[in-house]
C-alpha positions as CSV (number, residue, x, y, z in Angstrom):
1,M,-37.7,7.2,157.8
2,G,-34.8,6.3,160.2
3,N,-34.9,4.6,163.5
4,G,-34.6,8.0,165.2
5,G,-33.4,6.5,168.5
6,E,-32.5,9.3,171.0
7,R,-30.0,7.9,173.5
8,K,-27.1,9.5,175.3
9,R,-23.8,8.5,173.9
10,L,-22.0,5.9,176.0
11,P,-19.2,7.6,177.9
12,R,-15.8,6.9,176.6
13,R,-14.4,5.6,179.9
14,V,-17.2,3.2,180.4
15,Y,-17.0,2.1,176.7
16,A,-13.2,1.5,176.8
17,R,-13.4,-0.5,180.0
18,E,-16.1,-2.8,178.8
19,L,-14.7,-3.1,175.3
20,Y,-11.4,-4.3,176.8
21,R,-13.2,-6.9,179.0
22,L,-15.2,-8.1,176.0
23,Q,-12.0,-8.3,173.8
24,G,-10.5,-10.5,176.5
25,E,-13.5,-12.8,176.2
26,L,-13.0,-12.8,172.4
27,V,-9.5,-14.1,172.9
28,K,-11.0,-17.0,175.0
29,L,-13.5,-17.7,172.3
30,Q,-10.8,-17.7,169.7
31,E,-8.8,-20.3,171.7
32,W,-11.9,-22.4,172.2
33,V,-12.5,-22.4,168.4
34,R,-8.9,-23.3,167.7
35,V,-8.6,-26.1,170.2
36,T,-12.1,-27.7,169.6
37,G,-12.0,-27.4,165.9
38,A,-15.2,-25.4,165.8
39,R,-16.2,-23.3,162.7
40,L,-17.7,-19.9,163.2
41,V,-19.1,-17.5,160.6
42,V,-20.2,-14.0,161.5
43,V,-22.0,-11.9,158.8
44,F,-21.9,-8.1,159.1
45,E,-24.6,-6.4,157.0
46,G,-26.5,-3.1,157.2
47,R,-26.8,0.4,156.0
48,D,-23.8,2.1,154.5
49,A,-21.9,4.0,157.3
50,A,-23.8,2.0,160.0
51,G,-20.5,1.1,161.7
52,K,-19.9,-2.5,160.4
53,G,-16.2,-1.9,159.6
54,S,-15.3,-0.1,162.9
55,T,-17.0,-2.9,164.8
56,I,-15.0,-5.6,162.9
57,K,-11.8,-3.7,163.8
58,R,-12.6,-3.9,167.5
59,V,-13.5,-7.6,167.2
60,I,-10.1,-8.6,165.7
61,E,-7.9,-6.1,167.6
62,Y,-6.3,-8.8,169.8
63,L,-7.0,-11.9,167.8
64,N,-4.8,-14.2,165.8
65,P,-5.1,-13.6,162.1
66,R,-4.3,-17.2,161.5
67,V,-7.5,-18.2,163.3
68,V,-9.8,-15.2,162.7
69,R,-9.9,-13.6,159.2
70,I,-12.0,-11.0,157.5
71,V,-13.5,-11.7,154.1
72,A,-14.5,-8.5,152.1
73,L,-14.9,-9.6,148.5
74,P,-14.5,-7.3,145.6
75,V,-16.9,-7.0,142.6
76,P,-17.1,-10.5,141.0
77,T,-15.1,-11.2,137.9
78,E,-16.7,-12.1,134.6
79,R,-16.0,-15.8,135.3
80,Q,-17.5,-15.6,138.8
81,R,-20.7,-14.0,137.3
82,T,-21.3,-17.3,135.5
83,Q,-20.9,-19.5,138.6
84,W,-23.6,-20.5,141.1
85,Y,-24.1,-17.3,143.1
86,F,-22.9,-18.7,146.5
87,Q,-19.9,-20.4,145.0
88,R,-17.3,-17.7,145.5
89,Y,-18.4,-17.4,149.2
90,V,-18.2,-21.1,149.8
91,E,-14.4,-21.1,149.2
92,H,-14.0,-18.6,152.0
93,L,-15.9,-20.6,154.7
94,P,-13.8,-21.7,157.7
95,A,-12.1,-25.0,158.2
96,A,-11.9,-26.6,161.6
97,G,-10.5,-24.2,164.2
98,E,-11.2,-21.0,162.2
99,V,-13.5,-17.9,162.5
100,V,-14.5,-16.0,159.4
101,L,-16.0,-12.5,159.6
102,F,-17.8,-11.5,156.4
103,D,-17.7,-7.7,155.9
104,R,-20.7,-7.9,153.6
105,S,-21.6,-11.3,152.3
106,W,-23.9,-13.2,150.0
107,Y,-26.6,-10.7,151.0
108,N,-25.2,-8.2,148.5
109,R,-27.7,-9.8,146.1
110,A,-30.6,-9.0,148.3
111,G,-29.4,-5.4,148.9
112,V,-27.2,-3.3,146.6
113,E,-27.4,-5.7,143.6
114,H,-31.2,-5.7,143.7
115,V,-31.7,-2.0,144.5
116,M,-29.1,-0.8,141.9
117,G,-30.3,-3.2,139.2
118,L,-27.0,-5.2,139.2
119,C,-28.9,-8.5,139.0
120,T,-32.0,-9.6,137.2
121,E,-35.3,-10.1,138.9
122,E,-35.0,-13.9,138.3
123,E,-31.6,-13.9,140.0
124,Y,-33.0,-12.0,142.9
125,A,-35.9,-14.3,143.3
126,R,-33.7,-17.3,143.1
127,F,-31.4,-15.9,145.8
128,L,-34.4,-15.4,148.2
129,R,-35.4,-19.0,147.6
130,Q,-31.9,-20.5,147.9
131,C,-30.4,-18.5,150.7
132,P,-32.3,-20.2,153.6
133,V,-31.5,-23.6,152.1
134,F,-27.8,-22.6,151.7
135,E,-27.6,-21.4,155.3
136,R,-29.4,-24.5,156.6
137,L,-26.8,-26.7,154.9
138,L,-24.0,-24.7,156.6
139,I,-25.6,-25.2,160.0
140,E,-26.4,-28.9,159.5
141,D,-22.7,-29.4,158.7
142,G,-21.8,-27.9,162.1
143,I,-20.9,-24.3,161.2
144,L,-21.9,-21.7,163.8
145,L,-23.6,-18.9,161.8
146,R,-24.4,-15.5,163.3
147,K,-25.9,-12.7,161.2
148,Y,-25.9,-9.0,162.3
149,W,-27.8,-6.2,160.7
150,F,-26.4,-2.7,161.7
151,S,-29.3,-0.2,161.7
152,V,-28.8,3.5,161.5
153,S,-31.2,6.4,160.8
154,D,-31.2,8.4,157.6
155,A,-30.1,11.6,159.4
156,E,-27.2,9.8,161.2
157,Q,-26.1,8.2,158.0
158,E,-26.0,11.5,156.1
159,T,-24.0,13.0,159.0
160,R,-21.4,10.3,158.7
161,F,-21.3,10.6,154.9
162,H,-20.5,14.3,155.3
163,E,-17.8,13.5,157.8
164,R,-16.2,11.0,155.4
165,L,-16.4,13.5,152.5
166,E,-14.5,16.1,154.6
167,D,-11.9,13.8,156.1
168,P,-9.0,12.9,153.8
169,M,-8.2,9.9,156.0
170,R,-11.7,8.4,155.5
171,R,-12.6,9.8,152.1
172,W,-11.9,6.4,150.4
173,K,-14.8,4.9,152.4
174,L,-17.3,7.0,150.4
175,S,-18.2,5.6,147.0
176,S,-20.7,6.7,144.3
177,I,-23.0,3.8,145.4
178,D,-22.9,5.2,149.0
179,V,-24.0,8.6,147.7
180,E,-26.7,7.0,145.6
181,S,-28.0,5.3,148.8
182,I,-29.2,8.6,150.1
183,L,-31.6,8.9,147.1
184,R,-32.7,5.3,147.5
185,W,-33.2,5.1,151.2
186,E,-36.7,3.8,151.0
187,D,-35.8,1.3,148.2
188,Y,-33.1,-0.1,150.5
189,S,-35.6,-0.2,153.4
190,R,-38.0,-2.2,151.3
191,A,-35.2,-4.5,150.1
192,K,-34.1,-5.1,153.7
193,D,-37.7,-5.9,154.8
194,E,-38.1,-8.4,152.0
195,M,-34.8,-9.9,152.8
196,F,-35.7,-10.4,156.4
197,R,-39.0,-11.9,155.4
198,H,-37.3,-14.7,153.6
199,T,-34.0,-15.2,155.5
200,D,-34.8,-14.4,159.2
201,T,-35.3,-18.1,159.9
202,P,-35.3,-20.0,163.2
203,E,-32.1,-21.8,162.2
204,A,-30.3,-18.6,161.1
205,P,-32.0,-15.5,162.6
206,W,-31.0,-11.9,162.0
207,Y,-29.9,-9.9,165.0
208,V,-30.4,-6.2,164.6
209,V,-27.8,-3.8,166.1
210,E,-29.0,-0.3,166.8
211,S,-26.1,1.8,165.6
212,E,-26.9,5.5,166.2
213,D,-24.1,5.4,168.8
214,K,-21.2,3.4,167.5
215,R,-19.8,2.7,170.9
216,R,-23.0,1.1,172.1
217,A,-23.3,-0.8,168.8
218,R,-19.8,-2.3,169.2
219,I,-20.4,-3.3,172.8
220,N,-23.8,-4.7,172.2
221,M,-22.8,-6.7,169.2
222,I,-19.7,-8.3,170.7
223,A,-21.5,-9.1,174.0
224,H,-24.3,-10.7,172.1
225,L,-22.0,-12.8,169.9
226,L,-20.2,-14.1,173.0
227,S,-23.5,-14.9,174.7
228,T,-24.6,-17.1,171.7
229,V,-21.4,-19.3,171.5
230,P,-21.0,-22.0,174.2
231,Y,-17.2,-21.5,174.5
232,D,-15.1,-22.4,177.6
233,E,-11.9,-20.9,178.7
234,I,-9.0,-23.1,177.5
235,E,-6.1,-23.3,179.9
236,P,-3.0,-22.2,178.0
237,P,0.1,-24.5,178.2
238,R,2.6,-23.5,180.9
239,L,5.6,-21.9,179.4
240,T,8.8,-20.8,181.1
241,L,11.5,-18.6,179.5
242,P,14.9,-20.2,179.6
243,A,18.0,-18.4,180.7
244,R,19.9,-16.9,177.8
245,P,22.9,-19.0,177.0
246,L,26.4,-17.6,177.3
247,S,27.9,-16.1,174.1
248,T,29.9,-18.5,171.9
249,G,31.8,-15.7,170.2
250,Y,29.2,-14.4,167.7
251,R,30.0,-10.9,166.4
252,R,27.5,-8.7,164.7
253,P,28.5,-7.4,161.2
254,P,29.5,-3.7,161.0
255,R,26.5,-1.4,160.8
256,E,27.7,0.2,157.6
257,T,27.3,-3.2,155.8
258,Q,23.5,-2.9,156.2
259,T,20.9,-0.4,155.0
260,Y,18.9,1.1,157.9
261,V,15.6,2.9,157.8
262,P,16.3,6.6,158.2
263,D,15.5,8.0,161.7
264,H,12.5,10.1,160.8
265,S,11.6,10.3,164.5
266,A,14.7,12.4,165.2
267,T,13.3,15.2,163.0
268,L,10.2,15.5,165.2
269,G,10.1,18.4,167.7
270,E,9.0,18.1,171.3
271,P,5.2,18.5,171.8
């Protein structure tokens, strides 16, 4: 049923040290993209609760949101449903010097839409035919495309669903479709296999991330992404902070003329 990998969890100290190092490399990658005008698209797909979102958070933690942005599209509008399927994704593709991270992508059609009956069989078959062509066009135009599939076992997925259900801070992550995925595990497995059969191409291969241990998954995915992009370290411009000039007589308005946020921190006791 699941991948059932039994591996010791990566120790937190080892994980934190390597994550920080890799995040430093991501900053270098970002600057290379910005300066050279490269365009990078990273697709995050996989099982519900497989760790896509938490990995994206670690990727962007120290990055510039003007350069690197996340695209997580909602359900299409009625107008969008009548458009060419890929059309609403095209408008979110990067311009020169940008990175776009798709938190789920056009592959919704090959996964949840197909399994849950949200598209017709004709639309599904058309997607499988057109997707490799669409991605080939992106690559021929110079876009760097990377596709990651986060794989998790059925047992681990169910454990994470229970954690979300019981945690009020993460309860919003659990939807009715997520719950339905427990009953349709094998349907999703077959859909994933068929999707790979059509879209795991030499030009745009799928990279599978084993995600039983989220720490290992984050480290492995980021390290792999960095290894596939030929970035160089860009020397930042030399900056010096000037001496603050002498006052010219400016006086701050009285505090009572402005509305301040109440000092909530003063109500907190010592730990």
